[in-house]
LUMDOMAR-846123 format. One line per field, with one value per residue (C-alpha): x, y, z; residue number from 1. Coordinates in steps of 0.02 Angstrom, whole numbers, plus 32768, in hexadecimal, padded with zeros to 4 digits. Each point is the difference from the previous one (the first is absolute). Example, Ala and Ser with C-alpha at 12.3 -4.5 7.8 and 13.67 -1.06 7.14 Angstrom:
2
px c(8267, 8045)
py c(7F1F, 80AC)
pz c(8186, 7FDF)
i c(1, 2)
END
This chain:
89
px c(8007, 803D, 7FCD, 7FDD, 7F74, 7FB8, 7FB5, 7F83, 800A, 7F6C, 8027, 7F61, 801F, 7FBC, 7FF7, 801F, 801B, 807C, 8054, 7FD3, 803C, 7FEF, 801B, 7FE6, 7FB4, 8050, 80B8, 8021, 805E, 7FD1, 7FC5, 804B, 7FA5, 802A, 7FA9, 7F89, 7FDB, 8079, 8090, 7FA9, 8011, 80BF, 8024, 7F8F, 807A, 80AB, 7FA9, 7FE3, 8090, 8052, 7F9B, 8020, 80A7, 8021, 7F8A, 8013, 8099, 7FA4, 802C, 7F50, 7FAA, 7F61, 7F86, 7F71, 7F60, 7F45, 7F72, 7F5A, 7FA0, 7F5C, 8063, 803F, 7F5C, 8040, 807D, 7F9E, 8087, 8088, 806A, 808D, 804E, 80B3, 8050, 8091, 8078, 80C9, 8073, 806A, 8090)
py c(8006, 80A4, 809D, 8094, 804E, 8009, 7F52, 8015, 7F84, 7FF1, 7FC9, 7FB8, 8030, 7F9D, 8007, 7F62, 801E, 8063, 8014, 802E, 7F8C, 8033, 7F9E, 7FFD, 7FBB, 8069, 7FE0, 7F3F, 7FFA, 80A0, 7FC0, 8084, 803B, 808E, 8050, 8094, 801E, 8075, 7F82, 7F9B, 8083, 802C, 7F43, 7FDD, 8072, 7FA9, 7F68, 802C, 8039, 7F75, 7F87, 8062, 7FF6, 7F4B, 7FBD, 8079, 804A, 80AA, 8098, 8059, 808E, 7FDA, 808A, 7FE5, 8039, 802C, 7F88, 8058, 7F52, 8039, 7FE0, 7F42, 7FB9, 7F47, 8040, 7FC7, 801D, 807D, 8005, 8087, 8024, 8008, 8042, 7FA9, 8063, 7FBB, 8070, 8045, 7F99)
pz c(8001, 7FD5, 8052, 7F8A, 8050, 80BC, 8052, 807C, 807F, 806A, 80BF, 805F, 80D4, 807C, 80B7, 8071, 80C0, 803C, 7F20, 7F79, 7F67, 7F35, 7F64, 7F4A, 7F74, 7F8C, 802D, 804A, 809D, 8041, 80BA, 808E, 80AE, 8070, 809F, 7F96, 7F5A, 7FF7, 8026, 7F73, 7F87, 803D, 7FD2, 7F7C, 7FAC, 8022, 7FE8, 7F44, 7FCD, 805C, 7F91, 7F75, 8001, 802B, 7F70, 7F82, 8033, 7FF0, 807E, 7FEB, 805E, 807B, 802D, 8058, 7F98, 803A, 7FE9, 7FBC, 8033, 7F93, 7F72, 805C, 8031, 7FF0, 8092, 80AE, 808F, 8012, 7F68, 7FEB, 7F55, 7FE4, 7F46, 7FCF, 7F7B, 7FCB, 8026, 7F58, 7FF6)
i c(1, 2, 3, 4, 5, 6, 7, 8, 9, 10, 11, 12, 13, 14, 15, 16, 17, 18, 19, 20, 21, 22, 23, 24, 25, 26, 27, 28, 29, 30, 31, 32, 33, 34, 35, 36, 37, 38, 39, 40, 41, 42, 43, 44, 45, 46, 47, 48, 49, 50, 51, 52, 53, 54, 55, 56, 57, 58, 59, 60, 61, 62, 63, 64, 65, 66, 67, 68, 69, 70, 71, 72, 73, 74, 75, 76, 77, 78, 79, 80, 81, 82, 83, 84, 85, 86, 87, 88, 89)
END
């Protein structure tokens, strides 16, 4: 896969007793946990960068994006979006 334009990754965040857990159907292998949604956000950014570097040898920029839930009616739980873009060589 080449990443010539921005890619949107949807991340599902679930609250469990004592922690939050996040995964993504858009990015296999992304599974993180943290004590707060804010910590999840920071951890997701690091994990996405690491997965792209390890699996595709790509350096990418990862930025949290806002979610317009009206345009994503199939989403049933809390979800965040992240924009991933390849860094210039």
